[in-house]
N, C-alpha and C positions, 0 to 999 in steps of 0.2 A: 630900791635900786636907784642909782644916781642917773642924771640926765646925760652923762657921758655916753658916747657911742661905743657899743660893743660890736667890733667887726664880725664876729661869729654869728651873732644874732642878726645883724643887718643882711649878711649873706643868706642865712636860713629863711628869714622873712621874705626877702626878694624871691628866693627860689619857690617858696610856698604860695606866693601870690598868683602863680600861673596854675590854672585848673588842670592842664595837662599833667604837670608835675605832681600835683596832689593825687591825680588818678594813678600815675606810676607808683608813687609810694603805697597807695592803697593796695595796688596789684601785687606788691612784693611784701606786703605786711607780714604775711605767715610763712612764705617759703621763697627762696631765691628763683628768679626766672630769667631766661635768656632775653636778649634784646628782641629777637624775632616773636617770641611768645608775647612780650609786652607790647610790641607794635600791634599785633593782632588784637590783643585785649582791649587796648585803649583807642584803636582806630586810627593810628598815626603811621607814616612811613617809617621804615627802619632808620632812615637818616634823621628824621626829626626826633624819634625816640632816643636815639644815641645822643643827640645834642641835649635833650632834657635831661637824660642820665648824667651827662658830663656836668651840667649846672648843679644838679643834686649832689653829686660827688664832690664837687669843689665847695659846696656849702656844708659838706659834712653830714648829709642826710641820707646818702646811700653809699653802699661800698660794692666794689666789684670783685669777683673771685674767678679763678679759671677751673674748669672741670673738663679735662681733655681738650678738645677744640672749642668748647662752648664758654662763653664769658657770661657769668651769671651775676645779677644784681640783687641786692637785698636792702632792706632798711638798715641805716646805722643808727640804733637807738642812742648811742653816746652823742651823736650830732644833734639829736632833739633836745639835749639837756639845756642848752642856751635858750631855746624857745620855751620849754617848759618852765624853767626858772623864771624867765620874764613874765609869762602868764600867771604863775602861782603867786606873784607878788601883788596881783590885783584882788585875789580872794579875801584876805584878812580885811581889807578896806570895805569891800562889798558885803561880806558877811556881818561886819559891825554896822553898816548902814541898814541892813536888813533887819538886824536885832532891834536897833533903835526905832525903826519904823514900826515894827510889830509891837514893841513895848508902849510906844507913844499912841498907837491906834487902839490897843485894847483898853487902856485907861483903867485897868483893873476889872473890866468886864469879861465875862466869858460868853461864848456863842449861845449858851443856853439862857443867857439872861435877855434874849432878844424880844421878850414880850410874849412869847407863845406859852399857852397854859398846858404844858406837857402832860 
């Protein structure tokens, strides 16, 4: 990934930096919930919950739908794609470093060669 700024990624990471927003996303992970339910679950006022949901929505991490008079919110998995793509870029480098460390540490020895008389 280049060092260029990705606006979608920047918005998503800023939104995820707040623990209340992460708690809200966790609360709607498996099924949509109303603002009132979410406020009660995470221990925030409905006004604060609505604010955090607007931030999550603007970052593409949550979506809202109407069911009668209720406004339900759910995770927008498509919005998490920018974050996942960014984080996935770290794994090949880390795995290669782990492989190199294990190979250099073992030096051709096995754990059974540690000197015990099995």
